[in-house]
C-alpha positions as CSV (number, residue, x, y, z in Angstrom):
1,X,73.8,164.7,14.9
2,X,74.0,168.5,14.6
3,X,77.8,168.3,14.0
4,X,77.2,165.7,11.3
5,X,74.7,167.9,9.6
6,X,77.2,170.8,9.6
7,X,80.0,168.7,8.2
8,X,77.6,167.3,5.5
9,X,76.5,170.8,4.6
10,X,80.1,172.1,4.2
11,X,81.1,169.1,2.1
12,X,78.1,169.3,-0.2
13,X,78.1,173.1,-0.6
14,X,81.8,172.8,-1.5
15,X,81.0,170.0,-4.0
16,X,78.3,172.1,-5.6
17,X,80.6,175.1,-5.7
18,X,82.9,172.9,-7.9
19,X,80.2,171.6,-10.1
20,X,80.4,174.3,-12.8
21,X,83.9,173.0,-13.6
22,X,82.4,169.7,-14.7
23,X,80.1,171.5,-17.2
24,X,82.6,174.2,-18.3
25,X,83.0,177.5,-16.6
26,X,81.1,180.5,-18.0
27,X,82.5,184.0,-18.4
28,X,81.5,187.5,-19.2
29,X,83.9,189.5,-21.4
30,X,85.0,193.2,-21.2
31,X,87.0,194.6,-24.2
32,X,90.0,196.8,-23.3
33,X,91.3,199.1,-26.0
34,X,93.9,201.9,-26.1
35,X,92.0,204.9,-27.3
36,X,92.6,205.5,-31.0
37,X,95.0,202.5,-31.3
38,X,94.9,200.2,-34.4
39,X,95.3,197.1,-32.2
40,X,95.4,196.3,-28.4
41,X,96.4,193.1,-26.6
42,X,96.6,192.1,-22.9
43,X,99.1,189.6,-21.6
44,X,99.2,189.6,-17.8
45,X,97.1,190.5,-14.7
46,X,97.8,190.6,-11.0
47,X,95.5,190.3,-8.0
48,X,95.0,194.0,-7.8
49,X,93.6,193.9,-11.4
50,X,96.6,195.7,-12.8
51,X,97.3,194.5,-16.4
52,X,100.1,194.7,-18.9
53,X,100.0,194.6,-22.7
54,X,100.7,196.4,-25.8
55,X,99.2,198.3,-28.7
56,X,100.0,199.2,-32.3
57,X,99.6,202.7,-33.8
58,X,100.6,203.9,-31.3
59,X,103.3,201.2,-30.8
60,X,103.8,200.9,-27.1
61,X,103.9,198.6,-24.1
62,X,101.7,199.7,-21.2
63,X,100.5,199.0,-17.6
64,X,96.7,199.4,-17.3
65,X,95.3,200.3,-13.9
66,X,92.3,202.1,-12.6
67,X,91.2,202.9,-16.1
68,X,94.4,204.5,-17.2
69,X,97.1,203.3,-19.7
70,X,100.6,204.1,-18.6
71,X,103.3,203.7,-21.3
72,X,106.3,201.5,-20.5
73,X,109.5,201.8,-22.5
74,X,113.0,200.5,-21.9
75,X,115.4,203.5,-22.3
76,X,117.1,203.5,-25.7
77,X,114.9,200.7,-27.1
78,X,113.1,200.9,-30.4
79,X,110.4,198.4,-29.3
80,X,109.3,197.2,-25.8
81,X,106.9,194.4,-25.0
82,X,105.4,193.8,-21.6
83,X,104.2,190.3,-20.8
84,X,103.5,189.7,-17.1
85,X,103.1,191.6,-13.8
86,X,103.3,190.3,-10.3
87,X,101.5,191.5,-7.1
88,X,104.4,193.9,-6.3
89,X,103.8,195.6,-9.7
90,X,107.1,194.2,-11.2
91,X,106.8,193.8,-14.9
92,X,108.8,191.5,-17.3
93,X,109.0,191.5,-21.0
94,X,111.4,192.0,-23.9
95,X,113.0,194.9,-25.9
96,X,114.9,195.5,-29.0
97,X,117.5,198.3,-29.2
98,X,118.0,198.2,-33.0
99,X,121.4,196.4,-32.9
100,X,121.6,193.4,-30.5
101,X,119.2,190.5,-30.5
102,X,116.0,191.0,-28.6
103,X,116.6,190.6,-24.8
104,X,114.4,190.5,-21.7
105,X,113.9,193.0,-19.0
106,X,112.5,193.3,-15.5
107,X,111.0,196.6,-14.3
108,X,110.5,197.1,-10.5
109,X,108.6,200.4,-10.8
110,X,111.7,202.6,-10.8
111,X,114.3,201.0,-13.0
112,X,114.9,198.4,-15.7
113,X,117.2,195.4,-15.4
114,X,118.2,193.5,-18.6
115,X,117.9,189.8,-18.8
116,X,120.3,188.4,-21.2
117,X,120.6,184.9,-22.7
118,X,123.8,182.9,-22.0
119,X,124.6,182.7,-25.7
120,X,123.8,186.3,-26.6
121,X,120.9,185.3,-28.8
122,X,117.2,186.1,-28.7
123,X,115.5,186.0,-25.3
124,X,112.0,186.7,-24.1
125,X,111.0,187.0,-20.4
126,X,107.3,185.9,-20.2
127,X,106.4,185.3,-16.6
128,X,107.2,186.5,-13.1
129,X,105.9,185.4,-9.6
130,X,105.8,187.2,-6.3
131,X,109.2,185.8,-5.2
132,X,110.9,187.4,-8.3
133,X,111.5,184.2,-10.2
134,X,111.3,184.8,-14.0
135,X,110.6,182.4,-16.8
136,X,110.8,182.7,-20.6
137,X,112.5,181.3,-23.7
138,X,115.7,181.9,-25.6
139,X,117.1,180.9,-29.0
140,X,119.5,178.0,-29.2
141,X,120.4,175.0,-31.3
142,X,119.1,171.5,-30.6
143,X,121.1,169.1,-32.7
144,X,121.0,170.6,-36.2
145,X,117.8,172.6,-35.5
146,X,117.6,176.3,-34.8
147,X,115.2,176.1,-31.9
148,X,114.4,177.5,-28.4
149,X,114.7,176.4,-24.8
150,X,112.9,177.6,-21.7
151,X,114.6,179.2,-18.8
152,X,114.1,179.9,-15.1
153,X,115.9,182.9,-13.6
154,X,116.1,182.9,-9.8
155,X,116.4,186.2,-7.8
156,X,120.0,185.2,-6.9
157,X,120.9,185.3,-10.6
158,X,121.0,181.5,-11.3
159,X,119.9,180.8,-14.9
160,X,118.5,177.3,-15.3
161,X,117.5,175.8,-18.6
162,X,114.1,174.1,-19.0
163,X,113.7,171.5,-21.7
164,X,110.8,169.0,-22.0
165,X,112.4,165.6,-22.5
166,X,112.6,164.5,-26.2
167,X,111.2,167.8,-27.4
168,X,112.5,169.9,-30.3
169,X,111.4,173.2,-28.8
170,X,110.5,174.4,-25.2
171,X,109.1,177.8,-24.1
172,X,108.3,178.6,-20.5
173,X,105.5,181.2,-20.3
174,X,104.1,181.4,-16.8
175,X,105.0,180.7,-13.2
176,X,103.1,180.8,-9.9
177,X,104.2,181.3,-6.3
178,X,104.6,177.6,-5.8
179,X,107.2,177.5,-8.6
180,X,104.9,175.6,-10.9
181,X,105.7,176.5,-14.5
182,X,103.6,176.3,-17.7
183,X,104.5,176.7,-21.3
184,X,104.6,175.0,-24.7
185,X,106.8,172.4,-26.4
186,X,107.1,170.6,-29.7
187,X,107.4,166.8,-29.8
188,X,109.4,164.7,-32.2
189,X,106.7,165.1,-34.8
190,X,106.8,168.9,-34.3
191,X,103.3,168.9,-32.8
192,X,102.9,171.7,-30.2
193,X,101.6,170.9,-26.7
194,X,101.2,172.8,-23.5
195,X,103.0,171.6,-20.4
196,X,103.0,171.9,-16.6
197,X,106.3,171.6,-14.8
198,X,105.8,170.7,-11.1
199,X,107.9,168.8,-8.7
200,X,110.6,168.1,-11.3
201,X,108.0,166.5,-13.7
202,X,106.8,167.7,-17.0
203,X,103.2,166.9,-17.7
204,X,101.7,167.6,-21.2
205,X,98.5,169.6,-21.6
206,X,96.6,169.0,-24.8
207,X,93.0,170.2,-25.5
208,X,91.2,167.1,-26.8
209,X,91.0,167.2,-30.6
210,X,93.3,170.3,-30.9
211,X,95.8,170.7,-33.7
212,X,98.1,172.4,-31.1
213,X,97.9,173.7,-27.6
214,X,99.8,176.4,-25.7
215,X,99.7,176.9,-21.9
216,X,100.6,180.5,-21.0
217,X,99.4,181.4,-17.4
218,X,98.9,179.7,-14.0
219,X,97.6,181.1,-10.7
220,X,98.2,180.2,-7.1
221,X,95.5,177.5,-7.2
222,X,97.0,175.8,-10.2
223,X,94.3,177.0,-12.7
224,X,95.9,177.2,-16.1
225,X,95.0,179.3,-19.2
226,X,96.2,179.1,-22.7
227,X,95.2,178.7,-26.4
228,X,94.6,176.0,-28.9
229,X,93.6,175.5,-32.6
230,X,90.4,173.5,-33.0
231,X,90.9,172.9,-36.7
232,X,89.1,176.0,-37.7
233,X,90.3,178.8,-35.5
234,X,92.3,179.7,-32.4
235,X,90.4,179.8,-29.1
236,X,91.4,180.2,-25.5
237,X,91.0,177.7,-22.7
238,X,90.8,177.5,-18.9
239,X,92.1,174.2,-17.4
240,X,91.6,173.0,-13.8
241,X,91.4,169.5,-12.2
242,X,91.6,167.9,-15.6
243,X,88.6,169.8,-17.1
244,X,88.7,172.4,-19.9
245,X,86.5,175.5,-20.4
246,X,86.5,177.6,-23.5
247,X,87.5,181.2,-23.5
248,X,86.0,182.9,-26.5
249,X,84.3,186.4,-26.5
250,X,81.1,186.7,-28.5
251,X,81.8,187.5,-32.2
252,X,85.5,186.7,-31.9
253,X,87.2,185.4,-35.0
254,X,90.1,184.1,-33.0
255,X,91.1,184.3,-29.3
256,X,94.3,183.9,-27.3
257,X,94.2,183.7,-23.4
258,X,97.5,184.8,-21.7
259,X,97.2,185.4,-18.0
260,X,95.0,184.6,-15.0
261,X,95.0,186.0,-11.4
262,X,93.9,184.3,-8.2
263,X,90.3,185.6,-8.5
264,X,90.0,183.8,-11.8
265,X,90.1,186.9,-14.0
266,X,91.6,186.1,-17.4
267,X,93.3,188.4,-19.9
268,X,94.0,188.0,-23.5
269,X,93.5,189.2,-27.1
270,X,90.8,188.6,-29.6
271,X,90.4,189.4,-33.3
272,X,87.0,190.9,-34.1
273,X,84.9,190.5,-37.2
274,X,85.7,194.1,-38.2
275,X,89.4,193.1,-38.6
276,X,91.0,194.6,-35.4
277,X,92.7,193.1,-32.4
278,X,91.3,193.9,-28.9
279,X,92.3,193.1,-25.4
280,X,89.8,191.5,-23.1
281,X,89.1,190.6,-19.5
282,X,87.1,187.4,-18.9
283,X,85.3,187.4,-15.6
284,X,84.0,184.1,-14.2
285,X,80.2,184.0,-13.7
286,X,79.4,183.5,-10.0
287,X,77.7,180.3,-8.8
288,X,73.9,180.7,-8.9
289,X,72.4,181.0,-5.4
290,X,69.8,178.4,-6.3
291,X,72.5,175.8,-6.4
292,X,73.5,176.6,-2.8
293,X,69.9,176.4,-1.7
294,X,69.6,173.0,-3.5
295,X,72.7,171.8,-1.7
296,X,71.3,172.9,1.7
297,X,68.0,171.2,1.1
298,X,69.8,168.0,0.0
299,X,71.8,167.9,3.2
300,X,68.6,168.3,5.2
301,X,67.1,165.4,3.4
302,X,70.2,163.2,4.0
303,X,70.2,164.0,7.7
304,X,66.5,163.2,8.0
305,X,66.8,160.0,6.0
306,X,70.0,158.6,7.5
307,X,70.3,160.3,10.8
308,X,68.3,157.7,12.7
309,X,70.5,154.9,11.2
310,X,73.8,156.1,12.7
311,X,77.0,156.4,10.8
312,X,77.1,152.9,9.5
313,X,75.7,154.0,6.2
314,X,78.9,155.8,5.4
315,X,82.1,153.9,4.3
316,X,84.9,154.2,6.7
317,X,87.4,155.1,4.0
318,X,85.7,157.6,1.7
319,X,88.7,158.6,-0.4
320,X,88.5,160.7,-3.5
321,X,90.8,160.1,-6.5
322,X,92.4,163.2,-7.9
323,X,92.6,163.5,-11.7
């Protein structure tokens, strides 16, 4: 009976730990601004809490770690944008040298490597995982439309095109260590949706009631972040196990969520009421200890009530459907 109680306790405590997802996760928000800059945005975060982003006036890409902003610039480029950082500190983004179309780059902490599109047109590298796989989008033509397709660049140099079936536009924006990819696409009616590409299957992600949805980041656990338009403004979202939570700093006029690490910390950009853009870190609010105490008490009651009746009160096949 003691073993049964322990199992019940573990199951119920785990279940209560997941309960906030059913009601929407809550977050606290920390603004991040380059001192003196006109605008700041954050686009990626790794498990060490190192972040990448950019600012305007001064115009720069940067790596933010331990409270310091370190400028990042591709040699010879007139503009550089940094969009993601993995747990080795490798950064991906895009740059413009003033002559050729915008191309992507990978920075390993010492040197920059260009990522070029197969057709020589615009390319943006948006996500990188710990195995060095890079995703993004590049300009192309679909039928008679000037459009965009996604890509996956493997460490061995293989460049694979990613296109959501029957779409008019595809952009791959984030990738985790399992090779799951998130991004955005436009359907035949030109409505924009997010997507998850996993196991060779594209699954759409659409916030209920949204005019459009983008999915931009995914962590090891499959938690996804992105942005959507609710008919009035742009807001960020967190998506896990079929449930959405809103990412929206207090007093924000509009919010975009870009990246998430394995601890659940989310980075993005919000537009404040004073008219300026700011980076932010959204930190998940811990589960209240009272919920754990309630779970423990509930298990004790179950054991007391059903313990004398044996295991017959429990179904033999207690499966749980996954959404």
